[in-house]
Every structure is written in C-alpha cells, then in structure tokens.
GUMARTI-163771 format. One line per 2 residues: number of its first residue (from 1); their letters; for each residue x, y, z of N, C-alpha, C. Coordinates in Angstrom, 2 decimals. Atoms other than C-alpha are relative to their C-alpha. Example, Ala and Ser with C-alpha at 12.3 -4.5 7.8 and 13.67 -1.06 7.14 Angstrom:
BEGIN
1) AS) 0.89 -1.19 0.00 12.30 -4.50 7.80 0.90 1.20 0.00 | -0.82 -1.19 -0.06 13.67 -1.06 7.14 -0.77 1.09 0.73
***
This chain:
BEGIN
1) GG) -1.07 1.05 0.07 57.84 302.64 53.22 -0.38 -1.34 0.17 | 0.33 1.38 -0.16 56.37 299.53 54.61 1.11 -0.72 0.90
3) GP) -1.08 0.69 -0.67 59.59 298.79 56.56 -0.28 0.07 1.56 | 0.17 -0.20 -1.37 59.27 300.24 60.14 -1.46 -0.18 0.40
5) PA) 1.42 0.09 -0.48 56.10 299.80 62.29 -0.65 1.36 -0.17 | 0.77 -1.29 0.31 53.32 302.31 61.73 0.10 0.99 1.22
7) EI) -0.14 -0.86 -1.15 53.96 303.64 65.26 1.09 1.05 -0.20 | -1.21 -0.90 0.28 57.25 305.22 63.96 -0.15 0.61 -1.37
9) PE) 0.08 -0.67 1.37 56.70 307.86 61.16 1.33 -0.11 -0.61 | -1.22 -0.01 0.74 59.26 307.53 58.43 0.86 1.28 0.04
11) PT) -0.84 -1.34 -0.12 60.36 311.21 58.58 0.67 0.04 1.35 | -0.72 -0.01 -1.38 61.08 310.77 62.31 1.14 -0.96 0.03
13) SA) -0.95 1.05 0.12 62.98 307.54 61.77 1.16 0.49 -0.76 | -1.05 -0.55 0.82 64.92 309.20 59.06 0.83 1.01 0.62
15) AL) -0.76 -1.08 -0.63 65.74 312.19 61.10 0.83 -0.58 1.09 | -0.86 0.62 -1.05 66.93 310.02 63.99 1.20 -0.77 -0.67
17) LG) -1.11 0.67 0.59 69.00 307.85 61.69 1.03 1.04 -0.54 | -0.95 -1.05 0.52 70.54 310.98 60.03 0.76 0.63 1.14
19) GG) -0.66 -0.62 -1.11 71.24 312.51 63.44 1.01 -0.86 0.57 | -0.83 0.98 -0.57 72.79 309.30 64.62 1.37 -0.08 -0.89
21) LL) -1.15 0.16 0.76 75.12 309.20 61.65 0.86 1.28 0.15 | -0.72 -1.24 -0.28 76.12 312.81 62.18 0.71 0.03 1.32
23) LL) -0.61 0.08 -1.29 76.82 312.25 65.86 1.13 -1.03 -0.03 | -1.10 1.01 0.12 78.90 309.13 65.00 1.19 0.59 -0.68
25) AW) -1.16 -0.54 0.67 80.99 311.00 62.51 0.64 1.04 0.78 | -0.67 -1.05 -0.91 81.51 313.92 64.88 0.78 -0.67 1.10
27) TL) -0.75 0.64 -1.05 82.56 311.52 67.60 1.27 -0.66 -0.53 | -1.21 0.54 0.57 85.04 309.69 65.28 0.95 1.15 -0.25
29) RR) -0.90 -1.05 0.34 86.52 313.01 64.23 0.64 0.59 1.20 | -0.58 -0.44 -1.25 87.02 314.04 67.88 1.05 -0.91 0.51
31) IR) -0.94 1.05 -0.49 88.64 310.69 68.65 1.29 0.07 -0.81 | -1.20 -0.11 0.87 90.97 311.07 65.67 0.84 1.17 0.36
33) AA) -0.67 -1.33 -0.27 91.78 314.67 66.55 0.72 -0.10 1.35 | -0.51 0.20 -1.34 92.53 313.65 70.16 1.11 -0.93 0.02
***
C-alpha cells in the first residue's frame, strides 16, 4: 500500500478497521433498538 507505516502490516490494519466498523454498526443498532 505505501500508506500506513511499515510497522503496521496492511492485513492487520484492514482487520482492525473492519472490526471497528462492525463494532460501530453493532453499537448504533443497539442504541436505536433501545
């Protein structure tokens, strides 16, 4: 990629980003359901 520092592998950053989006969506659904 050339974006993030070499210390952070792209697959790892992508997984963290994806997990963050899933967690955010799950939180929003719970807030709306409550």
